[in-house]
PAFIVO-125466 format. One record per residue: x, y negated, z negated of N, C-alpha, C in turn; residue number from 1; residue in one letter. Coordinates in nm, 3 decimals, padded with zeros to 5 digits, always signed. Layout:
- n.px,n.py,n.pz,ca.px,ca.py,ca.pz,c.px,c.py,c.pz,kolse,lotor
- X,Y,Z,X,Y,Z,X,Y,Z,NUM,A
...
END
This chain:
- n.px,n.py,n.pz,ca.px,ca.py,ca.pz,c.px,c.py,c.pz,kolse,lotor
- +03.395,+02.168,-01.920,+03.223,+02.238,-01.913,+03.225,+02.359,-01.829,1,M
- +03.182,+02.463,-01.888,+03.151,+02.602,-01.850,+03.099,+02.590,-01.723,2,P
- +03.116,+02.728,-01.630,+03.047,+02.710,-01.516,+02.912,+02.782,-01.535,3,A
- +02.830,+02.738,-01.457,+02.684,+02.788,-01.458,+02.679,+02.939,-01.437,4,P
- +02.610,+03.011,-01.521,+02.573,+03.194,-01.501,+02.557,+03.192,-01.367,5,P
- +02.590,+03.314,-01.303,+02.570,+03.390,-01.203,+02.415,+03.336,-01.108,6,L
- +02.316,+03.413,-01.240,+02.162,+03.398,-01.191,+02.140,+03.265,-01.161,7,W
- +02.191,+03.160,-01.245,+02.135,+03.012,-01.234,+02.176,+02.990,-01.081,8,Y
- +02.306,+03.019,-01.055,+02.358,+02.969,-00.923,+02.288,+03.013,-00.780,9,T
- +02.245,+03.138,-00.799,+02.168,+03.234,-00.701,+02.015,+03.182,-00.697,10,V
- +01.956,+03.136,-00.830,+01.831,+03.097,-00.810,+01.806,+02.940,-00.748,11,L
- +01.911,+02.856,-00.806,+01.936,+02.742,-00.725,+01.929,+02.733,-00.569,12,V
- +02.055,+02.819,-00.511,+02.047,+02.859,-00.391,+01.963,+02.893,-00.317,13,I
- +01.885,+02.982,-00.380,+01.758,+03.039,-00.317,+01.601,+02.952,-00.330,14,A
- +01.618,+02.862,-00.392,+01.523,+02.786,-00.397,+01.563,+02.644,-00.287,15,V
- +01.675,+02.661,-00.275,+01.717,+02.518,-00.167,+01.688,+02.586,-00.024,16,T
- +01.721,+02.696,-00.039,+01.704,+02.756,+00.118,+01.549,+02.770,+00.132,17,A
- +01.471,+02.798,+00.034,+01.348,+02.819,+00.071,+01.278,+02.655,+00.098,18,L
- +01.295,+02.579,+00.033,+01.275,+02.422,+00.039,+01.337,+02.390,+00.186,19,V
- +01.443,+02.433,+00.230,+01.501,+02.386,+00.355,+01.421,+02.448,+00.479,20,L
- +01.376,+02.574,+00.451,+01.288,+02.665,+00.557,+01.172,+02.592,+00.551,21,A
- +01.139,+02.569,+00.452,+00.966,+02.509,+00.465,+00.954,+02.363,+00.524,22,L
- +01.064,+02.326,+00.514,+01.049,+02.179,+00.546,+01.073,+02.143,+00.690,23,S
- +01.089,+02.260,+00.775,+01.106,+02.234,+00.910,+01.010,+02.184,+00.997,24,Y
- +00.872,+02.247,+00.932,+00.728,+02.189,+01.014,+00.718,+02.030,+00.967,25,H
- +00.730,+01.988,+00.844,+00.729,+01.851,+00.797,+00.792,+01.780,+00.861,26,P
- +00.947,+01.776,+00.899,+01.017,+01.698,+00.941,+00.997,+01.690,+01.084,27,V
- +00.966,+01.800,+01.157,+00.940,+01.796,+01.284,+00.815,+01.702,+01.318,28,R
- +00.720,+01.716,+01.224,+00.603,+01.648,+01.213,+00.628,+01.458,+01.198,29,N
- +00.717,+01.468,+01.118,+00.769,+01.291,+01.092,+00.819,+01.250,+01.208,30,M
- +00.898,+01.318,+01.320,+00.989,+01.245,+01.388,+00.897,+01.284,+01.534,31,I
- +00.767,+01.336,+01.528,+00.688,+01.339,+01.637,+00.649,+01.194,+01.655,32,S
- +00.575,+01.182,+01.796,+00.490,+01.061,+01.824,+00.359,+01.071,+01.749,33,R
- +00.288,+01.192,+01.709,+00.166,+01.218,+01.665,+00.153,+01.261,+01.540,34,R
- +00.219,+01.174,+01.432,+00.207,+01.248,+01.302,+00.099,+01.288,+01.244,35,Q
- +00.107,+01.387,+01.171,-00.032,+01.393,+01.078,+00.012,+01.354,+00.937,36,A
- -00.088,+01.281,+00.893,-00.019,+01.206,+00.755,-00.116,+01.301,+00.616,37,M
- -00.060,+01.283,+00.526,-00.103,+01.336,+00.418,-00.129,+01.492,+00.449,38,N
- -00.060,+01.556,+00.496,-00.077,+01.697,+00.524,+00.001,+01.792,+00.446,39,R
- -00.037,+01.876,+00.442,+00.058,+02.015,+00.358,+00.067,+02.114,+00.491,40,S
- +00.185,+02.206,+00.497,+00.230,+02.283,+00.609,+00.238,+02.393,+00.525,41,F
- +00.209,+02.433,+00.403,+00.254,+02.568,+00.375,+00.144,+02.588,+00.272,42,D
- +00.072,+02.707,+00.265,-00.030,+02.752,+00.179,-00.031,+02.713,+00.024,43,P
- +00.113,+02.706,-00.016,+00.136,+02.667,-00.172,+00.159,+02.520,-00.197,44,L
- +00.191,+02.452,-00.075,+00.174,+02.308,-00.106,+00.284,+02.234,-00.143,45,H
- +00.371,+02.361,-00.127,+00.545,+02.306,-00.180,+00.610,+02.163,-00.068,46,L
- +00.590,+02.147,+00.026,+00.650,+02.088,+00.112,+00.532,+02.001,+00.202,47,V
- +00.527,+01.873,+00.193,+00.400,+01.791,+00.260,+00.472,+01.648,+00.320,48,N
- +00.365,+01.610,+00.377,+00.416,+01.460,+00.457,+00.313,+01.357,+00.375,49,T
- +00.372,+01.230,+00.314,+00.305,+01.156,+00.266,+00.313,+01.027,+00.334,50,Y
- +00.172,+00.989,+00.370,+00.161,+00.889,+00.472,+00.091,+00.752,+00.425,51,G
- +00.113,+00.672,+00.322,+00.095,+00.558,+00.254,+00.139,+00.440,+00.384,52,A
- +00.265,+00.476,+00.425,+00.301,+00.378,+00.541,+00.327,+00.434,+00.667,53,F
- +00.245,+00.513,+00.714,+00.282,+00.571,+00.822,+00.274,+00.525,+00.959,54,G
- +00.192,+00.416,+00.963,+00.215,+00.319,+01.058,+00.198,+00.156,+01.041,55,T
- +00.293,+00.100,+01.114,+00.296,-00.057,+01.045,+00.250,-00.123,+01.161,56,V
- +00.130,-00.186,+01.169,+00.094,-00.283,+01.284,+00.145,-00.427,+01.315,57,G
- +00.134,-00.469,+01.416,+00.186,-00.604,+01.450,+00.092,-00.714,+01.401,58,R
- -00.035,-00.687,+01.346,-00.131,-00.782,+01.301,-00.124,-00.744,+01.142,59,V
- -00.134,-00.842,+01.077,-00.136,-00.834,+00.904,-00.250,-00.919,+00.869,60,R
- -00.345,-00.842,+00.795,-00.475,-00.921,+00.760,-00.443,-00.940,+00.594,61,Y
- -00.501,-01.055,+00.559,-00.461,-01.071,+00.422,-00.584,-01.120,+00.379,62,E
- -00.631,-01.082,+00.238,-00.722,-01.147,+00.177,-00.660,-01.268,+00.106,63,V
- -00.741,-01.369,+00.092,-00.723,-01.507,+00.060,-00.847,-01.526,-00.062,64,V
- -00.827,-01.573,-00.157,-00.910,-01.600,-00.291,-00.917,-01.731,-00.309,65,V
- -01.009,-01.815,-00.262,-01.026,-01.946,-00.270,-01.160,-01.987,-00.398,66,E
- -01.115,-02.080,-00.456,-01.218,-02.115,-00.571,-01.245,-02.285,-00.529,67,G
- -01.358,-02.344,-00.589,-01.403,-02.485,-00.614,-01.438,-02.499,-00.751,68,T
- -01.443,-02.619,-00.766,-01.506,-02.663,-00.877,-01.626,-02.724,-00.895,69,D
- -01.702,-02.726,-00.755,-01.826,-02.760,-00.757,-01.942,-02.657,-00.740,70,E
- -02.039,-02.711,-00.810,-02.137,-02.588,-00.847,-02.211,-02.520,-00.731,71,R
- -02.210,-02.646,-00.626,-02.331,-02.601,-00.482,-02.223,-02.660,-00.386,72,V
- -02.140,-02.546,-00.299,-02.064,-02.581,-00.207,-02.142,-02.671,-00.095,73,P
- -02.089,-02.781,-00.029,-02.122,-02.865,+00.072,-02.043,-02.877,+00.188,74,R
- -02.067,-02.904,+00.307,-01.974,-02.890,+00.416,-01.851,-02.971,+00.389,75,P
- -01.847,-03.048,+00.281,-01.696,-03.125,+00.271,-01.645,-03.067,+00.151,76,G
- -01.678,-02.960,+00.117,-01.621,-02.908,-00.039,-01.463,-02.865,+00.009,77,T
- -01.382,-02.887,-00.103,-01.241,-02.858,-00.107,-01.214,-02.754,-00.167,78,V
- -01.156,-02.654,-00.091,-01.130,-02.507,-00.171,-00.991,-02.483,-00.187,79,W
- -00.954,-02.461,-00.284,-00.803,-02.414,-00.327,-00.765,-02.263,-00.335,80,R
- -00.688,-02.240,-00.283,-00.633,-02.127,-00.296,-00.568,-02.066,-00.468,81,E
- -00.597,-01.972,-00.480,-00.559,-01.907,-00.599,-00.416,-01.823,-00.535,82,Y
- -00.332,-01.853,-00.623,-00.158,-01.819,-00.594,-00.137,-01.668,-00.660,83,A
- -00.115,-01.572,-00.575,-00.088,-01.457,-00.654,+00.102,-01.455,-00.656,84,F
- +00.127,-01.397,-00.750,+00.299,-01.389,-00.760,+00.348,-01.289,-00.662,85,K
- +00.289,-01.172,-00.651,+00.325,-01.063,-00.608,+00.267,-01.024,-00.471,86,G
- +00.158,-01.103,-00.427,+00.062,-01.073,-00.292,+00.166,-01.129,-00.183,87,K
- +00.171,-01.030,-00.067,+00.251,-01.117,+00.043,+00.143,-01.241,+00.075,88,P
- +00.239,-01.325,+00.116,+00.164,-01.490,+00.162,+00.215,-01.496,+00.287,89,G
- +00.302,-01.625,+00.277,+00.350,-01.682,+00.410,+00.476,-01.592,+00.417,90,D
- +00.493,-01.548,+00.547,+00.586,-01.452,+00.611,+00.734,-01.531,+00.612,91,V
- +00.735,-01.679,+00.582,+00.897,-01.724,+00.601,+00.920,-01.703,+00.429,92,R
- +00.835,-01.670,+00.342,+00.857,-01.676,+00.222,+00.954,-01.532,+00.167,93,R
- +01.079,-01.547,+00.062,+01.137,-01.454,+00.028,+01.067,-01.382,-00.049,94,I
- +01.026,-01.235,-00.042,+00.922,-01.157,-00.153,+00.995,-01.178,-00.280,95,P
- +00.915,-01.208,-00.368,+00.979,-01.180,-00.509,+00.998,-01.070,-00.574,96,R
- +01.086,-01.045,-00.685,+01.094,-00.926,-00.759,+01.053,-00.955,-00.922,97,Q
- +00.975,-00.866,-00.924,+00.925,-00.905,-01.105,+00.935,-00.785,-01.153,98,Y
- +01.055,-00.706,-01.153,+01.050,-00.577,-01.218,+01.120,-00.617,-01.351,99,A
- +01.071,-00.519,-01.457,+01.019,-00.394,-01.435,+00.873,-00.420,-01.475,100,P
- +00.802,-00.510,-01.433,+00.663,-00.510,-01.394,+00.618,-00.483,-01.289,101,Y
- +00.448,-00.486,-01.309,+00.379,-00.392,-01.183,+00.275,-00.494,-01.167,102,H
- +00.272,-00.575,-01.064,+00.154,-00.701,-01.068,+00.038,-00.601,-00.997,103,L
- -00.027,-00.538,-01.067,-00.134,-00.449,-01.003,-00.217,-00.513,-00.939,104,R
- -00.285,-00.631,-00.970,-00.395,-00.722,-00.909,-00.306,-00.732,-00.776,105,L
- -00.208,-00.792,-00.758,-00.165,-00.841,-00.647,-00.121,-00.746,-00.526,106,D
- -00.108,-00.578,-00.579,-00.079,-00.466,-00.506,-00.216,-00.444,-00.456,107,W
- -00.335,-00.456,-00.550,-00.454,-00.419,-00.505,-00.508,-00.502,-00.398,108,L
- -00.476,-00.627,-00.407,-00.522,-00.721,-00.295,-00.445,-00.708,-00.171,109,M
- -00.332,-00.662,-00.170,-00.263,-00.635,-00.044,-00.329,-00.464,+00.025,110,W
- -00.372,-00.425,-00.041,-00.443,-00.270,+00.013,-00.581,-00.315,+00.048,111,F
- -00.643,-00.420,-00.017,-00.757,-00.468,+00.001,-00.781,-00.491,+00.153,112,A
- -00.654,-00.568,+00.196,-00.676,-00.632,+00.338,-00.647,-00.504,+00.439,113,A
- -00.587,-00.398,+00.390,-00.569,-00.303,+00.483,-00.700,-00.222,+00.533,114,L
- -00.797,-00.195,+00.456,-00.937,-00.157,+00.484,-01.040,-00.265,+00.501,115,S
- -01.085,-00.290,+00.594,-01.196,-00.437,+00.626,-01.296,-00.386,+00.570,116,P
- -01.386,-00.460,+00.522,-01.520,-00.432,+00.444,-01.618,-00.555,+00.476,117,R
- -01.722,-00.518,+00.476,-01.833,-00.629,+00.452,-01.832,-00.712,+00.340,118,T
- -01.862,-00.846,+00.352,-01.883,-00.947,+00.224,-01.939,-00.863,+00.119,119,P
- -01.941,-00.914,+00.009,-02.002,-00.858,-00.122,-02.116,-00.961,-00.083,120,A
- -02.263,-00.926,-00.159,-02.357,-00.981,-00.187,-02.313,-01.126,-00.275,121,P
- -02.378,-01.209,-00.241,-02.367,-01.346,-00.283,-02.253,-01.437,-00.242,122,G
- -02.166,-01.361,-00.165,-02.068,-01.411,-00.121,-02.077,-01.465,+00.061,123,S
- -02.031,-01.563,+00.082,-02.053,-01.618,+00.220,-01.893,-01.603,+00.328,124,A
- -01.927,-01.544,+00.432,-01.810,-01.505,+00.514,-01.767,-01.643,+00.599,125,A
- -01.674,-01.716,+00.572,-01.639,-01.860,+00.642,-01.608,-01.822,+00.762,126,S
- -01.612,-01.937,+00.863,-01.556,-01.927,+00.992,-01.408,-01.871,+01.010,127,S
- -01.329,-01.890,+00.908,-01.177,-01.869,+00.924,-01.175,-01.697,+00.886,128,S
- -01.285,-01.641,+00.833,-01.265,-01.478,+00.816,-01.274,-01.486,+00.683,129,G
- -01.242,-01.574,+00.586,-01.232,-01.546,+00.427,-01.352,-01.560,+00.357,130,C
- -01.388,-01.491,+00.256,-01.468,-01.504,+00.184,-01.458,-01.607,+00.045,131,W
- -01.592,-01.682,+00.068,-01.568,-01.774,-00.061,-01.678,-01.765,-00.158,132,R
- -01.640,-01.788,-00.286,-01.710,-01.763,-00.386,-01.707,-01.901,-00.480,133,T
- -01.807,-01.954,-00.513,-01.820,-02.063,-00.634,-01.751,-02.008,-00.757,134,T
- -01.726,-02.111,-00.818,-01.664,-02.082,-00.943,-01.542,-02.177,-01.004,135,G
- -01.500,-02.173,-01.085,-01.394,-02.267,-01.156,-01.257,-02.220,-01.108,136,T
- -01.168,-02.287,-01.044,-01.030,-02.207,-01.032,-00.934,-02.216,-01.132,137,P
END
């Protein structure tokens, strides 16, 4: 295989040096205690920090979807949980791998638990913190 042209080698070294120089502030930010997530550190937005998982708390909330086959829920109504294949559940369960598939609803259910919201109209918040709606499971 022939060696690349000199101009190409110089260009690659120059771009690498530029990215390394511009990465100083983002790397400093990532190792600091007061990280700024989803922030750009240069006017051209060449190097940034992405903070989807910038902090991980000790408490994990989870959206649980339950249903019943009764038309009108009563105090003794039996509720059954809908199982999602890829949504986090029991912490003692080994996470499953479904590649090359992306279980989008399961992924969105996980993110829904990260941002607390008020119950939707027509649903009732139970004492356990779950929202329950009637319907066929």
